[in-house]
N, C-alpha and C positions, 0 to 999 in steps of 0.2 A: 306765298304764293303758296297758303296751306288750302287748295278750296277746290272743290271736288267739282268737275264737269261731268255731264251724263252725256254721253256720246253715243246712247243708243239711236238716235236717227240722226247721226252727222255722217258728212263722206270725209277721207283723211285724204290729203294730196299734198304731198312734197317734189321737191326737186332733186333726182336723185344722181347726184355730182357730188363729188371725194372733195374733201373740205382739207384747206392745207392754211398752214400757219405764212405761206409766203404768197400774202395777198398779191391775184394776177398772172399768177403760175398757169401755164399753159399746162393741161392735166392731158395726158396719153389715151389711147382706146382705151387698153388695157383696163386702167386702173378706174374710168367711167363705169365700162360693160363688169367691170366686177362689183362696184354701186347697186346698179340697176341689177344684176342677177340677188344680189345680197334680199333683195326690196320684193324680188318676185317670189325668192321662195319664205315670204312671209306674206304671198300673197297679193300684194300689190299688182296691177295693172297698168303697162306701160298709157299716156295718155295726152301723147305728145314727142316732144324732142326727149328732150329730159324729166319729163314729167311722167308721176306717178300717182294713183289712186286708189284706194280700199272704201270699201262700207264697213265702217265702223262698226258694226252690228256680226261681221264677223273676224270682230277680233278675236283672241282667246281670251283676256280678260272679260270680254263680251259675254260672250257665248259662256263662261263660268257664271256669271251675275244672272242671266237669264237664266238658264239652269236651275242656279239657286232659290230664284224669285216661282219658278214653278213650285221645287218640290215643295215650297214654303207656303202656295196656295193649296197646291193638292193640303196636304198636312192639318192647313186649318176647316178644310170642308168637312 
């Protein structure tokens, strides 16, 4: 799966819930809040119970790509 996906106009959604090898194990609230806080620091916003969203254009990689594209266009002018 070595395919490049252009995420410039995408929305990233995820379920911020702790993973476990013990399928079906109940997660305590401290674990859940730790995972949610991790994604908040990355710029995700709450969108319901355990779900979080982020505009892909706000991701660090996209910011770098857009700046590089802009610099290239300015250089070609």
